[in-house]
C-alpha positions as CSV (number, residue, x, y, z in Angstrom):
1,M,12.0,67.6,152.0
2,T,14.3,65.4,150.0
3,D,17.9,66.2,149.3
4,K,19.2,66.5,145.7
5,P,21.5,63.7,144.8
6,G,25.2,64.7,144.7
7,R,27.2,64.8,141.5
8,A,28.8,61.6,142.4
9,S,25.5,59.7,142.4
10,L,24.6,60.9,138.8
11,R,24.7,58.1,136.3
12,M,25.6,57.9,132.7
13,R,21.9,57.7,131.9
14,D,21.4,61.1,133.5
15,M,24.2,62.7,131.5
16,I,22.9,61.3,128.2
17,G,19.4,62.6,129.1
18,A,20.8,66.1,129.7
19,M,22.7,66.0,126.4
20,V,19.5,65.0,124.5
21,V,17.6,67.9,126.0
22,L,20.4,70.3,125.1
23,L,20.6,69.0,121.5
24,V,16.8,69.4,121.1
25,I,17.1,73.0,122.3
26,I,20.0,73.8,120.0
27,G,18.2,72.1,117.1
28,A,15.1,74.2,117.7
29,V,17.1,77.5,117.8
30,L,19.0,76.6,114.5
31,A,15.7,75.7,112.8
32,F,14.1,79.0,113.9
33,Y,17.1,81.1,112.8
34,G,17.8,79.4,109.5
35,G,20.4,77.0,110.6
36,C,24.1,76.9,109.7
37,Q,25.9,75.8,106.6
38,F,29.2,74.1,106.0
39,S,31.6,76.0,103.7
40,P,34.9,74.0,103.4
41,G,36.3,76.5,100.8
42,G,36.2,79.4,103.2
43,P,33.7,82.3,103.5
44,T,31.8,83.5,100.5
45,V,29.5,86.4,99.8
46,D,26.2,86.2,97.9
47,P,26.8,88.8,95.1
48,G,23.1,89.7,95.2
49,T,23.3,90.9,98.8
50,A,26.6,92.7,98.8
51,P,26.5,96.5,98.9
52,S,27.2,98.4,95.6
53,A,29.6,101.2,95.0
54,D,30.0,103.7,92.2
55,A,33.2,102.5,90.7
56,S,33.0,104.6,87.5
57,G,32.3,107.8,89.4
58,Q,35.2,107.2,91.8
59,L,37.6,106.4,89.0
60,E,36.5,109.4,86.9
61,R,36.9,111.8,89.9
62,T,40.4,110.5,90.6
63,A,41.4,110.7,86.9
64,R,40.5,114.4,86.9
65,S,43.0,115.2,89.7
66,A,45.6,112.4,89.6
67,A,49.0,112.8,87.9
68,F,48.9,109.2,86.6
69,P,46.7,107.4,84.1
70,V,43.6,105.9,85.8
71,R,42.0,103.0,84.1
72,E,38.5,101.6,84.4
73,P,38.7,97.9,83.7
74,E,35.9,96.1,81.9
75,V,35.0,93.3,84.3
76,P,32.4,90.5,83.8
77,E,28.9,91.8,84.0
78,E,28.2,89.5,87.0
79,W,30.9,91.1,89.1
80,R,29.5,93.8,91.5
81,P,31.7,96.7,92.5
82,N,31.1,96.9,96.3
83,S,33.9,99.2,97.6
84,T,35.8,102.3,96.5
85,S,38.3,104.4,98.3
86,T,41.2,106.8,97.8
87,T,44.2,107.2,100.1
88,A,47.4,109.3,100.1
89,V,50.7,107.4,99.7
90,G,54.3,108.6,99.9
91,A,55.7,111.9,100.8
92,G,57.6,114.7,99.1
93,G,58.5,113.9,95.5
94,T,56.8,110.5,95.6
95,A,53.5,111.7,97.0
96,S,50.5,110.4,95.2
97,V,47.2,108.7,95.9
98,V,46.0,105.1,95.7
99,V,42.5,104.6,94.2
100,R,40.9,101.3,94.9
101,V,37.8,99.5,93.5
102,G,36.8,96.1,95.0
103,Y,34.5,93.6,93.3
104,V,32.4,90.7,94.5
105,T,33.0,88.1,91.8
106,T,30.6,85.6,90.3
107,A,31.7,82.9,92.8
108,G,31.1,85.3,95.7
109,A,34.9,86.0,96.3
110,F,36.5,89.4,96.6
111,V,39.1,91.0,94.3
112,Q,40.4,94.5,94.3
113,L,42.3,96.7,91.9
114,S,44.5,99.5,93.4
115,Q,46.1,102.1,91.1
116,S,48.6,104.8,92.0
117,G,51.3,107.1,90.6
118,G,53.4,106.7,93.7
119,D,56.5,104.7,94.4
120,A,55.8,101.0,93.7
121,G,57.5,99.9,97.0
122,E,55.4,102.4,99.0
123,V,52.2,101.3,97.3
124,V,52.9,97.6,98.0
125,A,53.7,98.3,101.6
126,L,50.5,100.3,102.0
127,E,48.2,97.8,100.2
128,T,49.7,94.8,102.0
129,G,49.5,96.4,105.4
130,Q,53.3,96.4,106.0
131,D,55.7,99.0,107.3
132,E,58.2,98.1,104.6
133,P,57.6,96.5,101.2
134,P,57.5,92.7,101.7
135,E,59.8,90.4,99.8
136,P,58.4,89.2,96.4
137,T,57.3,85.6,96.3
138,G,57.5,85.2,92.5
139,S,55.9,86.5,89.3
140,V,53.0,85.7,87.0
141,E,52.6,86.5,83.3
142,V,49.3,87.9,82.1
143,D,49.1,88.4,78.3
144,G,52.8,89.4,78.0
145,V,52.8,91.6,81.1
146,T,54.8,90.4,84.2
147,W,53.2,90.9,87.6
148,T,55.3,90.5,90.7
149,T,53.6,88.6,93.5
150,Y,53.8,89.5,97.2
151,P,52.2,88.2,100.4
152,G,49.2,90.3,101.3
153,R,46.8,90.8,104.2
154,R,45.1,87.7,105.6
155,D,47.1,85.3,103.4
156,E,45.7,87.0,100.3
157,P,48.2,87.4,97.5
158,A,49.0,90.7,95.9
159,W,50.1,91.1,92.2
160,V,51.9,94.2,91.2
161,T,53.0,95.7,87.9
162,E,53.9,99.1,86.5
163,L,52.1,100.2,83.3
164,D,52.4,103.6,81.6
165,G,53.6,105.4,84.7
166,A,51.0,103.8,87.1
167,V,51.4,101.1,89.7
168,L,48.6,98.5,89.4
169,L,48.0,96.1,92.3
170,V,45.4,93.2,92.4
171,T,44.6,91.6,95.7
172,G,41.8,89.7,97.4
173,S,40.4,86.3,98.3
174,A,39.4,85.4,94.7
175,P,41.0,82.4,93.0
176,E,43.8,82.9,90.4
177,P,41.6,82.8,87.3
178,E,39.7,85.8,88.6
179,F,43.0,87.6,89.5
180,R,44.0,87.0,85.9
181,Q,40.6,88.4,84.6
182,L,41.0,91.6,86.6
183,A,44.7,92.0,85.7
184,K,44.0,91.5,82.0
185,A,41.1,93.9,82.1
186,A,43.3,96.5,83.7
187,Q,46.0,96.1,81.2
188,E,43.6,96.4,78.3
189,A,41.7,99.4,79.7
190,T,42.3,102.8,78.0
191,P,43.3,105.4,80.6
192,L,40.4,107.8,81.4
193,D,40.5,111.3,80.2
194,D,41.5,113.8,82.9
């Protein structure tokens, strides 16, 4: 019986051989499972594979019971609503709800519109995941309406404005032009009948 050589006696040639075998195995696994892709701009979602949500139904149900005007923005046809939710915000005299609709955009990014009749500071704190409203970082103008900007979750900005007694907040991973599209659509939308 021969003894295995110790680690000290392994040569560079042996290590390179082991690396080649390992790379072949990894290559075979990647080829079998579809491989990987490089995405320098960050993660994206294929709009065709994202789940769908009933945005119109959620907004209409909220409009029937909410004490603030709920709007249904007319977004580009290629955008897919993929999430909706309603959450309570505030307490006492400022108690209200926040209704949210999230969209996967044409580019595969995510953008969300939140609407509420609550206190703007409480809505901003809730929607940005803070205990207290964060400090504003600036403002943007969208067709004559000023939106205050805040830091949001996961380095995603949040734009906030008050319009006809409702707080509107846009957030997500989408680029600024898509934020502007959603903000403009929300501004132009006629409040739903309650």
